Short mmCIF file of the C-alpha atoms (twelve columns), coordinates in Angstrom:
data_MODEL
# 
_entry.id   MODEL 
# 
loop_
_atom_site.group_PDB 
_atom_site.id 
_atom_site.type_symbol 
_atom_site.label_atom_id 
_atom_site.label_alt_id 
_atom_site.label_comp_id 
_atom_site.label_asym_id 
_atom_site.label_seq_id 
_atom_site.Cartn_x 
_atom_site.Cartn_y 
_atom_site.Cartn_z 
_atom_site.pdbx_PDB_model_num 
ATOM 1  C CA . MET A 1  -2.487  26.129 -14.187 1 
ATOM 2  C CA . VAL A 2  -4.881  23.513 -13.019 1 
ATOM 3  C CA . HIS A 3  -8.176  24.213 -11.434 1 
ATOM 4  C CA . GLU A 4  -10.078 21.456 -9.638  1 
ATOM 5  C CA . ARG A 5  -13.668 21.514 -8.824  1 
ATOM 6  C CA . THR A 6  -15.869 18.908 -7.094  1 
ATOM 7  C CA . VAL A 7  -19.529 18.879 -8.252  1 
ATOM 8  C CA . THR A 8  -22.541 16.951 -7.381  1 
ATOM 9  C CA . VAL A 9  -24.597 15.981 -10.260 1 
ATOM 10 C CA . GLU A 10 -28.431 15.559 -10.118 1 
ATOM 11 C CA . GLY A 11 -29.548 15.203 -13.609 1 
ATOM 12 C CA . ALA A 12 -27.737 16.998 -16.468 1 
ATOM 13 C CA . LEU A 13 -24.143 18.301 -16.065 1 
ATOM 14 C CA . THR A 14 -23.914 21.849 -17.209 1 
ATOM 15 C CA . LEU A 15 -20.612 23.721 -17.794 1 
ATOM 16 C CA . ASP A 16 -20.988 27.526 -18.057 1 
ATOM 17 C CA . ARG A 17 -19.230 29.700 -20.647 1 
ATOM 18 C CA . LYS A 18 -16.754 31.026 -18.049 1 
ATOM 19 C CA . THR A 19 -15.510 27.613 -17.257 1 
ATOM 20 C CA . LEU A 20 -15.161 26.645 -20.913 1 
ATOM 21 C CA . ASP A 21 -13.266 29.897 -21.620 1 
ATOM 22 C CA . GLU A 22 -11.024 29.199 -18.676 1 
ATOM 23 C CA . ALA A 23 -10.070 25.945 -20.405 1 
ATOM 24 C CA . GLY A 24 -9.593  27.490 -23.758 1 
ATOM 25 C CA . LEU A 25 -12.610 25.596 -25.111 1 
ATOM 26 C CA . HIS A 26 -14.690 27.581 -27.500 1 
ATOM 27 C CA . ARG A 27 -17.603 26.999 -29.902 1 
ATOM 28 C CA . ARG A 28 -17.209 23.482 -31.307 1 
ATOM 29 C CA . LEU A 29 -16.145 20.664 -29.043 1 
ATOM 30 C CA . ARG A 30 -15.438 16.936 -29.237 1 
ATOM 31 C CA . LEU A 31 -16.196 14.503 -26.343 1 
ATOM 32 C CA . LEU A 32 -14.138 11.422 -25.812 1 
ATOM 33 C CA . ILE A 33 -16.053 9.081  -23.533 1 
ATOM 34 C CA . GLN A 34 -14.533 6.176  -21.758 1 
ATOM 35 C CA . PRO A 35 -15.596 4.174  -18.721 1 
ATOM 36 C CA . GLY A 36 -15.061 6.526  -15.775 1 
ATOM 37 C CA . GLU A 37 -13.884 9.402  -17.846 1 
ATOM 38 C CA . ILE A 38 -15.228 12.054 -20.151 1 
ATOM 39 C CA . ARG A 39 -12.687 14.369 -22.088 1 
ATOM 40 C CA . ILE A 40 -13.659 17.656 -23.602 1 
ATOM 41 C CA . LEU A 41 -11.530 18.781 -26.475 1 
ATOM 42 C CA . PRO A 42 -11.578 21.422 -29.126 1 
ATOM 43 C CA . GLU A 43 -13.009 20.253 -32.456 1 
ATOM 44 C CA . ALA A 44 -10.205 18.511 -34.502 1 
ATOM 45 C CA . PRO A 45 -9.199  20.575 -37.556 1 
ATOM 46 C CA . GLY A 46 -10.712 19.426 -40.855 1 
ATOM 47 C CA . GLY A 47 -8.863  17.774 -43.723 1 
ATOM 48 C CA . PRO A 48 -5.585  18.819 -44.890 1 
ATOM 49 C CA . GLU A 49 -7.076  21.367 -47.264 1 
ATOM 50 C CA . GLN A 50 -8.653  23.146 -44.426 1 
ATOM 51 C CA . VAL A 51 -5.431  23.315 -42.537 1 
ATOM 52 C CA . LEU A 52 -3.508  24.689 -45.515 1 
ATOM 53 C CA . ASP A 53 -6.156  27.238 -46.084 1 
ATOM 54 C CA . SER A 54 -5.795  28.564 -42.571 1 
ATOM 55 C CA . LEU A 55 -2.107  28.855 -43.150 1 
ATOM 56 C CA . ALA A 56 -2.482  30.421 -46.565 1 
ATOM 57 C CA . GLY A 57 -1.503  33.874 -45.138 1 
ATOM 58 C CA . CYS A 58 1.965   32.408 -43.986 1 
ATOM 59 C CA . LEU A 59 2.639   30.639 -47.282 1 
ATOM 60 C CA . GLY A 60 1.119   33.190 -49.821 1 
ATOM 61 C CA . GLN A 61 -2.367  34.112 -50.814 1 
ATOM 62 C CA . ALA A 62 -3.101  30.939 -52.892 1 
ATOM 63 C CA . SER A 63 -5.800  28.411 -51.507 1 
ATOM 64 C CA . ALA A 64 -4.794  24.869 -50.538 1 
ATOM 65 C CA . PRO A 65 -5.119  23.228 -54.051 1 
ATOM 66 C CA . ALA A 66 -2.446  25.532 -55.376 1 
ATOM 67 C CA . TYR A 67 0.193   23.997 -52.977 1 
ATOM 68 C CA . ASP A 68 1.771   20.766 -54.021 1 
ATOM 69 C CA . PHE A 69 4.044   19.317 -51.361 1 
ATOM 70 C CA . GLY A 70 4.194   15.791 -52.983 1 
ATOM 71 C CA . VAL A 71 2.353   14.377 -49.929 1 
ATOM 72 C CA . LYS A 72 -0.084  11.533 -50.646 1 
ATOM 73 C CA . ILE A 73 -2.857  11.241 -47.989 1 
ATOM 74 C CA . GLY A 74 -3.666  7.689  -47.251 1 
ATOM 75 C CA . GLY A 75 -5.997  6.733  -44.376 1 
ATOM 76 C CA . LEU A 76 -6.738  8.849  -41.325 1 
ATOM 77 C CA . TYR A 77 -3.634  10.714 -40.168 1 
ATOM 78 C CA . GLU A 78 -1.492  9.002  -42.628 1 
ATOM 79 C CA . ALA A 79 0.880   10.761 -44.990 1 
ATOM 80 C CA . ARG A 80 3.015   8.801  -47.382 1 
# 
């Protein structure tokens, strides 16, 4: 569901907690700034180890280094 609001800014733009919660945005955020546009996104997940640690309950109780999927991580977002 899309909610649209028009605001007039006279100084700093402030978004209240209720507005952020409605958008599913919580504690840590990323801002993408382009001419004429500012996008607010949830913070990107950390490296592959952090993602695996968050999934550890699904895959077993071992931490990320215990898993070996044979994936070599190259540059940003690149798996070989």
